[in-house]
C-alpha positions as CSV (number, residue, x, y, z in Angstrom):
1,M,147.7,124.7,192.8
2,N,145.5,127.0,194.6
3,I,145.1,130.4,193.5
4,K,147.3,131.9,196.4
5,D,150.3,129.7,195.2
6,R,149.5,130.9,191.3
7,I,149.7,134.8,192.7
8,L,153.1,134.1,194.4
9,L,154.5,132.4,191.2
10,G,153.0,135.5,189.2
11,R,155.1,137.8,191.5
12,E,157.9,135.8,191.1
13,E,157.8,135.8,187.4
14,R,157.4,139.6,187.5
15,A,160.7,140.0,189.5
16,K,162.6,138.0,186.7
17,I,161.3,140.0,184.0
18,I,162.4,143.0,186.0
19,N,165.8,141.4,186.6
20,E,166.4,140.3,183.1
21,Y,165.6,143.7,181.9
22,L,168.0,145.4,184.4
23,K,170.9,143.6,182.3
24,E,170.2,146.0,179.6
25,F,168.5,148.8,181.0
26,K,169.4,151.2,184.1
27,T,166.0,152.1,185.1
28,V,163.1,149.7,185.1
29,V,159.7,150.9,186.2
30,S,156.9,148.8,187.0
31,V,153.3,149.8,186.9
32,K,150.6,147.4,188.7
33,A,147.2,147.9,190.0
34,N,147.0,147.4,193.8
35,F,143.6,145.7,194.0
36,P,143.1,143.4,196.7
37,G,141.8,139.8,196.6
38,D,142.2,136.9,194.8
39,N,141.1,137.7,191.3
40,K,144.1,140.1,190.5
41,N,142.6,140.1,186.8
42,S,139.4,141.9,187.3
43,Y,138.5,144.2,184.7
44,I,139.3,147.2,187.2
45,S,142.9,146.1,187.5
46,Y,143.2,146.6,183.5
47,L,141.4,150.2,183.8
48,L,143.6,151.2,186.3
49,I,146.7,150.3,184.3
50,N,145.4,151.9,181.4
51,A,144.7,155.0,183.0
52,F,148.5,155.7,183.6
53,S,149.2,154.8,179.9
54,F,150.5,158.4,179.6
55,L,153.8,157.1,181.2
56,I,154.9,154.9,178.8
57,S,154.7,157.8,176.1
58,D,157.3,160.0,178.5
59,S,160.4,160.6,176.5
60,R,162.6,158.9,179.3
61,F,161.0,155.6,178.6
62,I,162.7,153.8,175.6
63,R,159.8,151.3,175.2
64,Y,157.2,149.5,177.0
65,H,155.8,146.1,177.5
66,L,152.4,144.7,178.7
67,Y,152.2,141.5,180.8
68,Q,149.5,139.5,182.7
69,N,149.5,136.5,185.0
70,Y,147.6,135.3,188.1
71,D,149.2,138.4,189.9
72,G,147.2,140.5,187.4
73,P,148.2,142.9,184.6
74,F,151.2,145.3,184.8
75,V,153.5,147.2,182.7
76,I,157.0,147.5,182.5
77,C,158.8,150.7,181.2
78,L,162.4,151.1,180.1
79,S,164.7,153.8,180.3
80,N,168.4,154.4,180.1
81,D,167.9,157.7,182.2
82,L,171.0,157.7,184.6
83,D,169.2,159.9,187.2
84,T,166.9,157.0,188.5
85,L,166.3,159.1,191.6
86,K,164.4,161.6,189.4
87,I,162.4,159.3,187.8
88,K,161.5,157.8,191.2
89,K,160.6,161.2,192.6
90,L,158.5,161.8,189.4
91,M,156.5,158.6,189.9
92,I,155.9,159.2,193.5
93,E,154.2,162.6,192.5
94,I,151.8,160.8,190.2
95,E,151.0,158.2,192.7
96,E,150.1,161.1,195.0
97,N,148.4,163.6,192.7
98,H,146.7,161.6,190.2
99,E,143.1,160.9,190.9
100,L,143.5,157.0,190.9
101,G,147.2,157.2,192.1
102,R,146.4,155.4,195.4
103,Y,145.4,152.3,193.7
104,I,148.4,151.7,191.7
105,D,151.9,150.7,192.6
106,I,154.7,152.3,190.5
107,D,158.1,150.7,191.6
108,V,161.3,151.9,190.1
109,Y,164.4,149.6,190.0
110,S,168.0,150.1,189.1
111,I,170.9,147.9,189.2
112,K,170.9,148.3,193.4
113,G,167.7,147.2,193.6
114,I,164.2,148.7,194.4
115,M,164.1,152.2,195.2
116,S,161.7,152.4,198.3
117,R,159.4,155.6,199.1
118,K,160.4,157.7,202.2
119,T,156.8,158.5,202.9
120,K,154.0,156.0,204.2
121,R,150.9,155.4,202.1
122,K,147.6,156.2,203.6
123,C,144.8,153.7,203.5
124,I,142.2,154.3,200.8
125,V,139.2,153.7,203.3
126,C,139.9,155.7,206.3
127,E,143.2,157.6,205.7
128,E,145.3,156.0,208.4
129,D,148.6,154.5,207.8
130,A,147.9,151.9,205.2
131,F,150.3,149.0,206.5
132,K,148.7,149.0,209.8
133,C,145.5,148.6,208.6
134,I,146.6,145.7,206.2
135,I,148.4,144.0,209.1
136,N,145.3,144.7,211.6
137,R,142.7,143.7,208.9
138,K,140.7,146.6,209.4
139,H,138.8,146.8,206.4
140,S,137.2,143.9,204.6
141,I,138.6,143.1,200.9
142,E,134.9,144.0,199.7
143,E,135.0,147.2,201.5
144,V,138.3,148.1,199.8
145,S,137.4,146.6,196.4
146,S,134.1,148.8,196.3
147,V,135.9,152.0,196.9
148,I,138.7,151.2,194.3
149,K,135.8,150.3,191.7
150,N,133.7,153.3,192.4
151,A,136.9,155.5,192.1
152,V,137.6,154.0,188.8
153,H,134.2,154.1,187.5
154,N,133.9,157.6,188.4
155,Y,137.3,158.7,186.6
156,Y,136.3,156.7,183.4
157,T,132.8,158.2,183.7
158,K,134.3,161.7,183.7
159,F,136.8,161.2,181.3
160,L,134.7,159.3,178.6
161,K,131.9,161.8,178.9
162,D,134.3,164.7,178.4
163,A,135.9,162.9,175.2
164,L,132.5,162.2,173.9
165,K,131.2,165.8,174.4
166,K,134.4,167.4,172.7
167,S,134.0,164.9,169.7
168,F,130.2,165.7,169.0
169,L,130.7,169.4,169.2
170,G,133.8,169.1,167.0
171,E,131.7,168.0,164.1
172,L,128.7,169.8,165.3
173,R,130.6,173.5,165.3
174,L,132.4,172.9,162.0
175,E,131.3,175.1,159.4
176,P,130.4,175.7,156.5
177,K,129.6,172.1,156.2
178,F,127.9,171.2,153.2
179,G,124.2,171.2,154.2
180,L,124.8,169.7,157.7
181,V,123.6,171.9,161.1
182,T,126.0,174.3,162.4
183,P,125.6,176.9,165.1
184,T,124.7,179.4,162.6
185,S,122.7,177.2,160.0
186,S,120.2,174.6,159.9
187,G,121.8,173.8,156.2
188,S,119.2,171.5,154.6
189,H,117.6,170.5,157.6
190,R,114.4,172.5,158.4
191,D,113.5,170.4,161.2
192,M,116.5,170.6,163.0
193,N,119.2,173.2,164.8
194,Y,121.9,173.6,166.8
195,D,120.3,173.7,170.3
196,L,118.2,170.6,169.3
197,M,121.5,168.8,168.3
198,V,123.1,169.5,171.8
199,K,120.2,168.4,173.4
200,A,120.3,165.1,171.8
201,I,123.9,164.9,172.5
202,D,123.4,165.1,176.1
203,I,120.6,162.6,176.5
204,I,122.5,159.9,174.6
205,I,126.2,160.3,176.1
206,P,125.2,158.4,179.3
207,Y,124.2,155.4,177.0
208,F,127.7,155.3,175.7
209,I,129.3,155.2,179.0
210,D,126.8,152.3,179.8
211,M,128.2,150.5,176.4
212,F,131.9,151.1,177.8
213,F,131.3,149.4,180.8
214,E,129.1,146.5,179.6
215,S,132.0,145.5,177.2
216,C,134.5,145.8,180.1
217,I,132.6,143.1,182.2
218,G,131.0,141.1,179.8
219,I,132.1,137.4,179.5
220,D,131.6,136.6,175.9
221,E,131.4,138.5,172.6
222,T,128.0,137.4,171.7
223,S,126.4,138.6,175.1
224,I,128.3,141.8,174.8
225,V,126.9,142.4,171.4
226,S,123.5,141.6,172.3
227,N,123.7,143.9,175.6
228,I,125.2,146.9,173.7
229,N,122.6,146.7,171.0
230,L,119.7,146.8,173.8
231,I,121.5,149.9,175.1
232,G,121.7,151.5,171.7
233,K,118.1,150.9,171.1
234,M,117.3,152.7,174.5
235,A,119.5,155.8,173.6
236,E,117.5,155.9,170.2
237,T,114.3,155.8,172.0
238,D,115.5,158.8,174.3
239,M,116.7,160.6,171.4
240,F,113.5,160.4,169.8
241,R,111.7,161.5,172.8
242,V,113.8,164.7,173.5
243,T,113.9,165.5,169.7
244,K,110.1,165.0,169.3
245,G,110.7,162.2,166.6
246,I,113.6,163.8,164.9
247,N,116.5,161.7,164.0
248,T,119.8,163.7,165.1
249,Y,122.1,160.8,165.9
250,K,120.9,157.4,165.3
251,G,124.0,156.7,162.7
252,A,126.2,158.1,165.7
253,I,124.6,155.8,168.3
254,F,125.7,152.9,166.4
255,N,129.0,153.8,165.1
256,L,130.4,155.3,168.3
257,G,128.4,152.8,170.4
258,L,131.0,149.9,168.4
259,A,133.6,152.3,168.6
260,I,133.3,152.9,172.6
261,S,132.5,149.1,173.2
262,G,135.6,148.2,171.2
263,I,137.6,150.5,173.4
264,G,136.1,148.9,176.6
265,Y,136.7,145.3,175.4
266,K,140.4,146.0,174.6
267,I,141.7,148.0,177.4
268,S,139.9,146.0,180.0
269,R,141.7,142.6,178.8
270,F,144.8,143.9,176.9
271,Y,143.4,142.7,173.6
272,K,146.6,142.7,171.7
273,G,144.5,143.6,168.1
274,S,143.0,146.9,167.4
275,I,139.9,148.1,168.4
276,F,138.8,147.7,164.6
277,E,139.4,144.3,164.8
278,I,137.1,144.2,167.6
279,T,134.4,146.2,166.2
280,K,134.5,143.9,162.9
281,R,133.7,140.9,164.8
282,F,131.2,142.8,167.2
283,S,129.3,143.6,163.7
284,E,129.7,140.2,162.2
285,I,128.1,139.0,165.4
286,L,125.2,141.9,165.1
287,F,124.5,141.1,161.3
288,V,125.1,137.7,161.1
289,D,121.6,136.7,159.9
290,Y,120.8,140.2,158.5
291,K,119.1,139.7,155.1
292,Y,118.7,143.5,153.7
293,D,114.9,142.6,153.0
294,S,113.3,145.4,154.7
295,N,111.7,148.7,153.2
296,S,114.2,150.8,155.1
297,F,116.1,153.1,152.1
298,G,119.4,151.6,153.2
299,D,118.1,147.9,152.7
300,I,116.6,149.3,149.0
301,A,120.1,151.0,148.3
302,Y,121.9,147.6,148.9
303,R,119.3,145.6,146.8
304,E,119.5,147.8,144.0
305,Y,122.7,149.5,143.9
306,G,125.0,147.2,146.0
307,L,125.6,149.9,148.5
308,R,125.5,148.6,152.0
309,G,125.9,151.8,153.9
310,I,126.9,152.1,157.3
311,R,126.5,148.3,157.9
312,G,129.2,147.8,155.3
313,E,131.6,150.2,156.8
314,A,131.2,148.3,160.2
315,L,131.7,144.8,158.6
316,S,134.8,146.3,157.1
317,G,136.0,147.0,160.5
318,F,135.7,150.9,159.6
319,L,138.6,150.8,157.0
320,N,137.4,154.2,156.1
321,V,137.6,155.7,159.3
322,Q,141.2,154.1,159.8
323,K,142.2,156.0,156.8
324,A,140.3,159.1,157.9
325,L,142.3,159.0,161.4
326,K,145.7,159.3,159.0
327,I,144.2,162.6,157.8
328,L,143.1,164.0,161.0
329,K,145.9,165.9,162.1
330,G,144.7,167.6,165.4
331,Y,141.0,169.4,165.7
332,S,141.4,172.2,163.8
333,E,139.0,173.4,161.1
334,E,141.1,172.7,158.4
335,S,141.7,169.5,159.7
336,L,138.3,168.5,160.2
337,L,137.0,169.8,157.1
338,E,139.6,167.7,155.1
339,T,138.7,164.6,157.0
340,L,135.0,165.2,156.6
341,V,135.4,165.6,152.9
342,Y,137.5,162.4,152.5
343,L,134.7,160.6,154.2
344,I,132.0,162.1,151.8
345,V,133.9,161.2,148.7
346,S,134.8,157.8,150.2
347,I,131.8,155.9,151.9
348,D,128.7,154.4,150.9
349,D,126.4,157.2,152.3
350,T,122.9,156.2,152.0
351,T,121.7,159.3,153.8
352,F,123.2,161.3,151.1
353,L,122.0,158.8,148.4
354,K,118.5,159.3,149.6
355,R,118.7,163.2,149.4
356,A,120.3,162.6,145.8
357,K,117.4,161.2,144.5
358,S,119.7,159.4,141.8
359,L,122.9,157.4,141.6
360,D,124.1,159.4,138.5
361,F,123.6,162.6,140.8
362,Y,124.9,161.0,144.0
363,F,128.0,160.4,141.8
364,K,128.5,163.7,140.5
365,V,128.3,165.5,143.6
366,K,131.0,163.1,145.0
367,E,133.2,163.9,141.8
368,M,132.6,167.9,142.7
369,F,133.9,167.2,146.3
370,S,137.0,165.2,144.9
371,N,137.7,168.2,142.9
372,L,137.0,170.7,145.7
373,N,140.3,172.9,146.5
374,L,140.2,173.0,150.4
375,R,142.2,176.3,150.1
376,D,140.0,178.1,148.4
377,F,137.4,179.5,150.5
378,N,135.1,180.7,147.9
379,Q,134.9,177.3,146.6
380,I,134.0,175.7,149.7
381,H,131.2,178.3,150.1
382,N,129.9,177.8,146.8
383,L,129.8,174.2,147.1
384,N,128.0,174.5,150.9
385,D,125.3,176.9,149.1
386,F,124.8,174.3,146.4
387,C,124.1,171.6,148.6
388,I,121.9,173.7,151.0
389,K,119.8,174.6,147.5
390,K,119.7,171.0,146.4
391,G,118.7,169.8,149.9
392,L,121.6,167.5,150.2
393,S,123.2,166.4,153.4
394,F,126.1,163.9,154.6
395,G,124.7,162.4,158.0
396,G,126.5,159.3,157.2
397,S,129.7,161.2,156.9
398,A,129.2,163.2,159.6
399,D,128.7,160.5,162.2
400,L,131.8,158.8,161.0
401,L,133.6,162.4,161.7
402,I,132.3,162.1,165.0
403,M,133.8,158.4,165.2
404,S,137.1,159.9,164.1
405,I,137.5,162.5,166.4
406,F,136.6,160.1,169.2
407,I,139.3,157.5,168.5
408,S,141.8,160.4,167.8
409,R,141.5,161.6,171.4
410,M,141.2,158.2,173.0
411,N,144.2,156.9,171.4
412,K,146.3,159.5,173.2
413,Y,145.4,157.8,176.5
414,C,144.6,154.0,175.7
415,L,147.4,151.5,175.4
416,N,147.9,150.4,171.6
417,L,144.4,151.5,170.7
418,I,144.9,151.3,166.7
């Protein structure tokens, strides 16, 4: 059976699924990518579907289901809303007003059949009647595909840059922050300040976008991990260049690189597991032969105390980030501070251990955070002053806070992320 016959069978399968749901629900909405050519399961199709995931959280939809076959991925949304006409009107508004609405087909079905739109859709290449362009084969598949691909890449690039910047600044602007850099204090870092941190953020964000798309287009996990690792090293090099050798966000490049790569991998394939399952597998590939035998403080901490630091967090599937996400309720200072304190208490932060200079003091300070009353303003400030006086800092915890904020933001716009 050739690919065109398989595509036709896929369309028939989708029609059967819709008809079955119409036996139980008054309205069925099908969301499908409008991508040309024989490869209907291009990563572009999946990214298009995901871009409209906000539809499935609409209160009028009881639940949704994800499907994929040779005709590409599609989402079925189910409703018992009697006003099917109103739903159709809403879907047309989305198609016409969303930045990617022209590249998606949102069909609304009732027991009477499909509800057709009254207005004609314009060609995405020349703005003429789309139907006439298709019939006359005015544009090549390559031309149409290129327009859609560029639009999807531009959309996700802007979307991800915004989410990344807000996540970094959400952590950076939090204060007081126990020796970490804030807008008004260098904390325990005499070689850093707020402006330097912002400069580093701006230089490394494009590399995260590269990691995202690499994880979307990559064929196998081993090559994806190899390539995102190379991108991460380039990000580190560029960071050190603009900071003149100061390590501002090396840990965040690692953590957030795994997170955004996991997200790209998941939503570009409808992967059924959570992104934490993906980051765990990626980490296992990355550290398969790691010996902890270098002279880095992280390796020394593992050999002497059994603390694996950020590698241990990654290999666990970021279990503490998963728990932190349950604490993080919105992005208020109170919520961010509570999440940060949880991470300080819970993770093996080798940056903190290095500054603590002894394991006994390391655990003594952790106990101080465990007993901290987050409603007591004076306690918070006193502990902050103590950390600065002792030269303490919690870089590993701060990096995981950034990662938690980012995943929390992305979870609102991605299908079944966590």
